[in-house]
KOLDRENPA-699458 format. One record per residue (C-alpha): x, y, z; residue in three letters. Coordinates in steps of 0.25 Angstrom, whole numbers, plus 5000, padded with zeros to 4 digits. Layout:
N
XYZAla
...
! end
This chain:
347
499949995000Met
500650134996Leu
500950255006His
499750355006Asp
500450485008Ser
499150555010Ala
499050475024Phe
500150535029Asp
499450655031Ala
498450565040Leu
499450485049Leu
499750595060Pro
498150605063Phe
498150445064Leu
499250445073Gln
498550545083Arg
498050475095Asp
497050595101Asp
495550555097Gly
495050455089Asn
495450445076Thr
494550385064Leu
495550345052Trp
494750335039Val
495550235030Ala
495650185017Asp
496650125008Glu
497650235010Ser
497750195024Ala
498250065022Leu
499650095021Ser
499750185035Ala
498850085043Met
499850015051Ser
500750145054Val
499550215062Ile
499550155076Ile
498250105081Ser
497450175092Arg
496150155099Thr
495750285094Asn
496050265080Leu
494950195071Ser
495050155057Val
493950145046Ile
494250105033Ser
493450045021Asn
494549945016Arg
494749815022Phe
496349825020Asp
496349945027Val
495549915038Ala
496249775040Ala
497549855041Ala
496949955051Ala
496449835060Met
497849765058Ala
498549885063Ala
497649895076Gly
496650005071His
495250005075Leu
494649995062Thr
493349985053Thr
493149925040Phe
491949985034Ser
491450075021Asp
491850195030Phe
490750175039Asp
490950275051Phe
489550235057Ser
490450175069Leu
490850325073Trp
489950425079Thr
489750555075Asp
490850645082Gly
491750525087Ser
492950545079Val
494050645083Gln
494950605071Arg
494650555056Ile
495750525048Val
495550505032Tyr
496450485019Arg
495550515009Ile
494850415001Ser
494850394987Lys
493350404984Glu
492650534986Lys
491350484992Pro
492050395002Leu
492850515007Val
491650615008His
490950495016His
492150485026Val
492250645027Leu
490750645030Asn
490950545040His
492150615047Ala
491350745050Arg
490250655056Arg
491250575065Leu
492350685070Leu
492250745082Ala
491950885083Pro
493450915086Asp
493850795078Gly
494750795065Glu
494750745051Leu
495950725044Ile
495950685029Ile
497150665019Ala
497350635004Gly
498050674991Phe
497550784982Lys
497150694972Ser
496250614983Asp
495450744983Gly
495850774997Thr
495950924996Lys
494450924991Thr
494050835003Tyr
494650935012Ile
493951045007Glu
492550955010Lys
493050925024Cys
493051075025Lys
491651065022Gln
491350965033Leu
492151005045Phe
492151165041Gly
493651165044Asn
495051095041Gly
496451115037Ser
497051055025Ile
498651005023Gln
499450975010Lys
500550895009Ser
500950864994Gly
499750804988Leu
499150755001Val
498050845008Tyr
497650825024Arg
496350895029Gly
496050915044Leu
494750945048Phe
494450965063Ser
493451045073Gly
492051085069Val
491251015058Lys
490351075047Asn
488951035053Ser
488351055040Asp
487950905035Gly
487550955021Ala
489150965018Asn
489450815020Leu
490150765008Leu
489450684997Asp
489850544999Asp
489050484988Arg
488150415000Asp
489450335002Tyr
488850245012Glu
487850175004His
487950084994Leu
487050094981Arg
486550034970Met
487350064957Met
486550024943His
487449974930Thr
486949894919Pro
487849784923Gln
487549784938Leu
486849844949Asp
487649844962Phe
487849914974Tyr
488950004978Ser
489350134983Lys
490550254983Pro
491850204989Gly
492050084980Leu
492850104967Phe
491950114954Gly
490750104964Trp
489650154955Asp
490050074943Arg
490449934938Ile
492049934935Asp
492449914921Thr
493449804925Gly
492449724933Ser
491449734923Ala
492549674912Phe
492849554922Leu
491349534922Ile
491249534907Asp
492249444905Ser
492049344917Leu
490849264910Gln
491749214898Ser
492749174908Phe
491749104916Leu
491149034904Ala
492548974902Ser
492548894914Leu
492048764917Asp
491648794931Ile
491048924936Gln
491648984948Pro
490948944962Gln
491649054969Ser
492049194967Leu
492849304973Leu
492749454970Asp
494049504975Leu
494049664977Gly
492349654975Cys
492149804975Gly
490649824975Tyr
490549674969Gly
490249694953Phe
491149564951Leu
490449484961Thr
489049534956Leu
489349504942Met
489649364945Thr
488449334953Arg
487849234944Asp
489149154944Leu
488849024953Pro
489849044963Cys
489548984977Val
490549094984Arg
490749244980Arg
491649314988Val
491949464987Ala
493049554993Thr
493449704994Asp
494249785002Asn
493249895002Asn
492149895011Ala
491249985001Ala
491449874992Ala
491049765002Leu
489849825007Ser
489349844991Ala
489649704987Ile
488849654999Lys
487649734995Arg
487849694980Asn
487849544984Ala
486549544993Asp
486049644981His
486149524971Tyr
486049414980Asp
487449354979Ile
488149284989Ala
489549354992Val
490549345003Asp
491049495004Val
492349505011Val
493149625014Ala
494649595011Asp
495849655005Asp
496149594992Ala
495449464996Gly
496749425005Lys
495849375016Ser
494949285007Leu
494949135009Ser
494449024999Gly
494649014984Ser
493649064973Phe
493549014958Glu
493349154953Leu
493949274958Val
493649424952Leu
494449544954Cys
494449674949Asn
495649734957Pro
495649884960Pro
496749924952Phe
495950044946His
495950104960Gln
497350144958Gly
498150004964Phe
499349964956Ser
499449824950Val
500749824955Ala
500149854969Gly
499849744981Asp
498449744978Leu
498549664965Thr
499349554973Asp
498249554984Arg
497149534975Phe
497849434965Leu
498449354978Ala
497049354984Ser
496449304970Ala
497549194969Cys
497249144983Arg
495849134981Leu
495649084969Leu
495348934966Ser
496348844960Ser
495348844948Gln
494948984950Gly
494949114941Ala
495249254946Ala
494849364937Leu
495549494939Phe
495049624930Val
496049744928Val
496449854920Asn
497149814908Thr
498449894912Phe
498449814926Ile
499549714925Gly
498949614934Ile
499349494925Glu
500849494931Lys
500349504946Lys
499349394944Ala
500249304938Ala
500949314952Glu
499849244957His
499149164946Phe
499749074936Pro
498549104927Val
498449244923Val
497549274910Lys
496849394904Ile
495449364902Leu
494949494895Ala
495449634892Asn
494649744887Asn
495749844887Gly
495349904899Ser
495349784908Phe
495849644908Lys
495349514915Leu
496349434921Val
496149284924Leu
497049234936Leu
497049074940Gln
497848974947Lys
! end
């Protein structure tokens, strides 16, 4: 995990031991989790399973949820520390709740890069809190807000009703989703390409797969689109709490039996599967040379049955074949539409 220099601006506030502190942590916190000393007055909330697991391993009092702040009462928190997230509705959701949770003399500290929109979020915090200060160091902005809050509830930021799943209608599928998920309001073109190519692959098999794993499931498109397969076991896993709530709702909506598991790239799963489907999140800024690729491939190899097949869909420029060959003796491109390629992996 690369070091996040924007996080350095928050470290002094996480290391303070006066008053209770709530650390709102997403993926940027992973590299720094172990350097913060656990204290009884420091709590961590994260929407990522890997971050929450690292926080618990470091001894922090931790909540894993889709940033559900209902455990904290109004005005009960002295300090909230937040490294700005990528999605605007999520940031607005956190900032709105920070206004509710902070004590009258409490303080909110946020930080991020200019490219994250941090300067704009700092200005928005002035609407919520009525005062504040800004500090700039290189490309990093830090905002500090304390004291009297703006009492006008009408100034709450538009979070696009972040807390609630909503039904999305498309020609291919109706599904529940929400802001905070990548491509939450549409069907990912890579996943659609996988499904379009899957039927011909399955037709070539003598026996249809009886078990399926959706590795990095998101709101569950791949699982939902394979609901007619005669599988007796379906498992879907993701690192993101919002994704887990979405696929559970979608499985209920379509009356599909799916075991939904919070996990980091499938590393805690057990058993074996005859079909593994994966659209890894390389489009979200991850490098194929990074650790995430190895984790997805290692889990797929470990969990795939001896006669099974794993299908990975990636952008055509992603050179996943070389990495995959370290885990699988059979690596074959099944389809390529110029934008995406579907890679077959077998033992």
